[in-house]
Every structure is written in C-alpha cells, then in structure tokens.
N, CA and C atoms as an extended XYZ file, in Angstrom:
246
Properties=species:S:1:pos:R:3:atomname:S:1:resname:S:1:resid:I:1 pbc="F F F"
N       122.566      147.461       75.283 N   UNK     1
C       121.320      147.632       76.007 CA  UNK     1
C       120.326      146.531       75.651 C   UNK     1
N       120.332      146.110       74.391 N   UNK     2
C       119.413      145.066       73.934 CA  UNK     2
C       119.652      143.743       74.631 C   UNK     2
N       120.954      143.392       74.825 N   UNK     3
C       121.276      142.137       75.522 CA  UNK     3
C       120.815      142.190       76.978 C   UNK     3
N       120.982      143.335       77.602 N   UNK     4
C       120.551      143.490       78.991 CA  UNK     4
C       119.046      143.259       79.127 C   UNK     4
N       118.250      143.834       78.234 N   UNK     5
C       116.793      143.642       78.289 CA  UNK     5
C       116.425      142.192       78.027 C   UNK     5
N       117.114      141.540       77.100 N   UNK     6
C       116.845      140.132       76.813 CA  UNK     6
C       117.106      139.281       78.058 C   UNK     6
N       118.259      139.501       78.719 N   UNK     7
C       118.573      138.739       79.925 CA  UNK     7
C       117.596      139.056       81.061 C   UNK     7
N       117.183      140.272       81.172 N   UNK     8
C       116.215      140.639       82.206 CA  UNK     8
C       114.886      139.932       81.977 C   UNK     8
N       114.432      139.860       80.725 N   UNK     9
C       113.183      139.164       80.406 CA  UNK     9
C       113.322      137.674       80.693 C   UNK     9
N       114.464      137.084       80.331 N   UNK    10
C       114.683      135.647       80.585 CA  UNK    10
C       114.679      135.371       82.081 C   UNK    10
N       115.362      136.190       82.849 N   UNK    11
C       115.412      135.991       84.301 CA  UNK    11
C       114.030      136.148       84.920 C   UNK    11
N       113.290      137.143       84.505 N   UNK    12
C       111.930      137.324       85.027 CA  UNK    12
C       111.029      136.147       84.653 C   UNK    12
N       111.189      135.622       83.456 N   UNK    13
C       110.381      134.469       83.032 CA  UNK    13
C       110.706      133.248       83.875 C   UNK    13
N       111.984      133.013       84.140 N   UNK    14
C       112.389      131.878       84.981 CA  UNK    14
C       111.834      132.043       86.387 C   UNK    14
N       111.929      133.230       86.950 N   UNK    15
C       111.387      133.469       88.290 CA  UNK    15
C       109.873      133.264       88.327 C   UNK    15
N       109.188      133.718       87.293 N   UNK    16
C       107.734      133.547       87.235 CA  UNK    16
C       107.357      132.074       87.155 C   UNK    16
N       108.045      131.318       86.314 N   UNK    17
C       107.754      129.885       86.170 CA  UNK    17
C       108.048      129.150       87.472 C   UNK    17
N       109.158      129.475       88.136 N   UNK    18
C       109.476      128.796       89.400 CA  UNK    18
C       108.443      129.122       90.469 C   UNK    18
N       107.952      130.346       90.484 N   UNK    19
C       106.927      130.716       91.467 CA  UNK    19
C       105.611      129.968       91.207 C   UNK    19
N       105.226      129.857       89.955 N   UNK    20
C       103.996      129.133       89.614 CA  UNK    20
C       104.129      127.665       90.010 C   UNK    20
N       105.283      127.058       89.718 N   UNK    21
C       105.484      125.648       90.074 CA  UNK    21
C       105.475      125.443       91.585 C   UNK    21
N       106.104      126.324       92.336 N   UNK    22
C       106.106      126.169       93.796 CA  UNK    22
C       104.702      126.353       94.370 C   UNK    22
N       103.923      127.239       93.769 N   UNK    23
C       102.546      127.441       94.203 CA  UNK    23
C       101.716      126.176       93.976 C   UNK    23
N       101.918      125.536       92.833 N   UNK    24
C       101.198      124.298       92.534 CA  UNK    24
C       101.612      123.181       93.488 C   UNK    24
N       102.897      123.095       93.810 N   UNK    25
C       103.370      122.070       94.748 CA  UNK    25
C       102.779      122.285       96.138 C   UNK    25
N       102.683      123.535       96.551 N   UNK    26
C       102.110      123.831       97.868 CA  UNK    26
C       100.648      123.407       97.931 C   UNK    26
N        99.900      123.666       96.866 N   UNK    27
C        98.499      123.236       96.833 CA  UNK    27
C        98.395      121.719       96.856 C   UNK    27
N        99.274      121.035       96.137 N   UNK    28
C        99.258      119.575       96.125 CA  UNK    28
C        99.571      119.021       97.513 C   UNK    28
N       100.544      119.640       98.237 N   UNK    29
C       100.879      119.191       99.589 CA  UNK    29
C        99.704      119.401      100.542 C   UNK    29
N        99.018      120.533      100.420 N   UNK    30
C        97.863      120.800      101.283 CA  UNK    30
C        96.747      119.808      101.014 C   UNK    30
N        96.502      119.493       99.751 N   UNK    31
C        95.450      118.528       99.414 CA  UNK    31
C        95.806      117.147       99.953 C   UNK    31
N        97.073      116.761       99.852 N   UNK    32
C        97.500      115.466      100.373 CA  UNK    32
C        97.353      115.418      101.889 C   UNK    32
N        97.674      116.509      102.565 N   UNK    33
C        97.534      116.554      104.021 CA  UNK    33
C        96.068      116.452      104.429 C   UNK    33
N        95.188      117.121      103.669 N   UNK    34
C        93.753      117.029      103.972 CA  UNK    34
C        93.243      115.603      103.760 C   UNK    34
N        93.682      114.952      102.676 N   UNK    35
C        93.269      113.567      102.426 CA  UNK    35
C        93.772      112.650      103.520 C   UNK    35
N        95.023      112.841      103.957 N   UNK    36
C        95.595      112.005      105.002 CA  UNK    36
C        94.846      112.200      106.325 C   UNK    36
N        94.476      113.423      106.642 N   UNK    37
C        93.719      113.682      107.868 CA  UNK    37
C        92.344      113.040      107.796 C   UNK    37
N        91.708      113.096      106.632 N   UNK    38
C        90.396      112.474      106.474 CA  UNK    38
C        90.501      110.956      106.581 C   UNK    38
N        91.562      110.376      106.026 N   UNK    39
C        91.764      108.932      106.120 CA  UNK    39
C        92.021      108.505      107.556 C   UNK    39
N        92.799      109.290      108.282 N   UNK    40
C        93.087      108.966      109.679 CA  UNK    40
C        91.823      109.043      110.524 C   UNK    40
N        90.990      110.011      110.238 N   UNK    41
C        89.740      110.146      110.991 CA  UNK    41
C        88.811      108.973      110.690 C   UNK    41
N        88.769      108.537      109.432 N   UNK    42
C        87.920      107.414      109.057 CA  UNK    42
C        88.448      106.102      109.626 C   UNK    42
N        89.774      106.020      109.823 N   UNK    43
C        90.379      104.779      110.300 CA  UNK    43
C        90.205      104.593      111.804 C   UNK    43
N        89.864      105.633      112.540 N   UNK    44
C        89.695      105.478      113.975 CA  UNK    44
C        88.463      104.624      114.254 C   UNK    44
N        88.509      103.876      115.326 N   UNK    45
C        87.374      103.019      115.643 CA  UNK    45
C        86.970      103.177      117.107 C   UNK    45
N        85.817      102.684      117.413 N   UNK    46
C        85.259      102.830      118.759 CA  UNK    46
C        86.039      101.976      119.754 C   UNK    46
N        86.148      102.498      120.963 N   UNK    47
C        86.796      101.771      122.047 CA  UNK    47
C        85.714      101.191      122.954 C   UNK    47
N        85.973       99.976      123.448 N   UNK    48
C        85.035       99.312      124.356 CA  UNK    48
C        85.792       98.913      125.622 C   UNK    48
N        85.041       98.591      126.663 N   UNK    49
C        85.642       98.287      127.959 CA  UNK    49
C        85.426       96.815      128.317 C   UNK    49
N        86.471       96.185      128.796 N   UNK    50
C        86.381       94.790      129.226 CA  UNK    50
C        85.518       94.715      130.486 C   UNK    50
N        84.579       93.785      130.518 N   UNK    51
C        83.684       93.646      131.665 CA  UNK    51
C        84.403       93.064      132.880 C   UNK    51
N        85.566       92.453      132.684 N   UNK    52
C        86.291       91.845      133.804 CA  UNK    52
C        87.352       92.786      134.390 C   UNK    52
N        88.281       93.235      133.566 N   UNK    53
C        89.394       94.040      134.086 CA  UNK    53
C        89.207       95.534      133.855 C   UNK    53
N        88.188       95.931      133.124 N   UNK    54
C        87.790       97.312      132.922 CA  UNK    54
C        88.757       98.140      132.061 C   UNK    54
N        89.636       97.483      131.290 N   UNK    55
C        90.499       98.255      130.397 CA  UNK    55
C        89.767       98.532      129.096 C   UNK    55
N        90.211       99.562      128.379 N   UNK    56
C        89.623       99.899      127.093 CA  UNK    56
C        90.470       99.297      125.977 C   UNK    56
N        89.797       98.845      124.935 N   UNK    57
C        90.478       98.295      123.780 CA  UNK    57
C        89.634       98.542      122.541 C   UNK    57
N        90.240       98.494      121.348 N   UNK    58
C        89.462       98.694      120.120 CA  UNK    58
C        88.403       97.606      119.955 C   UNK    58
N        87.263       97.991      119.421 N   UNK    59
C        86.162       97.047      119.243 CA  UNK    59
C        86.574       95.845      118.391 C   UNK    59
N        87.451       96.052      117.409 N   UNK    60
C        87.848       94.954      116.527 CA  UNK    60
C        88.671       93.893      117.251 C   UNK    60
N        89.298       94.233      118.385 N   UNK    61
C        90.118       93.282      119.127 CA  UNK    61
C        89.366       92.649      120.298 C   UNK    61
N        88.159       93.061      120.561 N   UNK    62
C        87.412       92.600      121.731 CA  UNK    62
C        86.647       91.304      121.434 C   UNK    62
N        86.411       90.540      122.497 N   UNK    63
C        85.570       89.346      122.423 CA  UNK    63
C        84.175       89.735      122.900 C   UNK    63
N        83.152       89.252      122.222 N   UNK    64
C        81.777       89.546      122.612 CA  UNK    64
C        81.102       88.227      123.004 C   UNK    64
N        80.456       88.235      124.163 N   UNK    65
C        79.753       87.046      124.610 CA  UNK    65
C        78.619       87.459      125.535 C   UNK    65
N        77.420       86.982      125.253 N   UNK    66
C        76.221       87.235      126.041 CA  UNK    66
C        76.027       88.730      126.311 C   UNK    66
N        76.246       89.536      125.298 N   UNK    67
C        76.011       90.968      125.401 CA  UNK    67
C        77.075       91.743      126.144 C   UNK    67
N        78.156       91.101      126.525 N   UNK    68
C        79.241       91.777      127.225 CA  UNK    68
C        80.497       91.740      126.369 C   UNK    68
N        81.420       92.634      126.691 N   UNK    69
C        82.662       92.747      125.947 CA  UNK    69
C        83.821       92.345      126.845 C   UNK    69
N        84.769       91.587      126.272 N   UNK    70
C        85.914       91.078      127.028 CA  UNK    70
C        87.192       91.375      126.256 C   UNK    70
N        88.305       91.502      126.975 N   UNK    71
C        89.575       91.782      126.310 CA  UNK    71
C        90.274       90.514      125.840 C   UNK    71
N        89.916       89.365      126.418 N   UNK    72
C        90.540       88.097      126.018 CA  UNK    72
C        89.564       86.952      126.269 C   UNK    72
N        89.893       85.817      125.695 N   UNK    73
C        89.052       84.638      125.897 CA  UNK    73
C        89.083       84.204      127.360 C   UNK    73
N        90.230       84.370      128.006 N   UNK    74
C        90.352       84.005      129.421 CA  UNK    74
C        89.430       84.864      130.290 C   UNK    74
N        89.378       86.150      130.044 N   UNK    75
C        88.483       87.013      130.829 CA  UNK    75
C        87.033       86.725      130.517 C   UNK    75
N        86.732       86.348      129.282 N   UNK    76
C        85.350       85.980      128.949 CA  UNK    76
C        84.953       84.730      129.731 C   UNK    76
N        85.863       83.763      129.808 N   UNK    77
C        85.586       82.540      130.564 CA  UNK    77
C        85.420       82.836      132.052 C   UNK    77
N        86.301       83.677      132.595 N   UNK    78
C        86.205       84.035      134.015 CA  UNK    78
C        84.923       84.804      134.312 C   UNK    78
N        84.546       85.683      133.438 N   UNK    79
C        83.354       86.486      133.643 CA  UNK    79
C        82.082       85.669      133.526 C   UNK    79
N        82.073       84.698      132.635 N   UNK    80
C        80.876       83.875      132.455 CA  UNK    80
C        80.735       82.846      133.581 C   UNK    80
N        81.841       82.508      134.270 N   UNK    81
C        81.773       81.548      135.386 CA  UNK    81
C        81.148       82.171      136.621 C   UNK    81
N        81.119       83.486      136.717 N   UNK    82
C        80.586       84.151      137.918 CA  UNK    82
C        79.099       84.083      137.986 C   UNK    82
C-alpha cells in the first residue's frame, strides 16, 4: 500500500508541474501575440492618392511636388506639365 501511495503522489506531482508549465507557456504565447499585433498596428502607414492616375500608395513610396502627391517621377512630370 505504501508503494501505491508513493507512486500516486509522484504522478500527481508530475501532472501538477506539467499543468503549471503549460499555463505559463499559454500566457507567454498570448503576450507575444499581443506584442505582434501592436507592432503590426504601429507599422501601418497612411495611404495617399496619385494626382495623375488616382491610385493609392503608401506615403513612404510617393513623390511630393508643389503640394501634390504622385506615384512616380513620370506622373509628377506629366502632372506638372499641365
């Protein structure tokens, strides 16, 4: 009977430790997902519209000239010639 109780205590201890570790891993995964979502939201940037062809593009890729936004140097040249 003594051996049975010893094995039962060992098995319960192993199950308890595995449950605690899995709980900690789940919290770590949730925190990482929240950080990744916050980083993705911060990485998004404003979209602007080309004054010539009217397509939208990220502000970092746009050309700016005389207060207008262009998608390429060619469209900026065409737009300024008008």
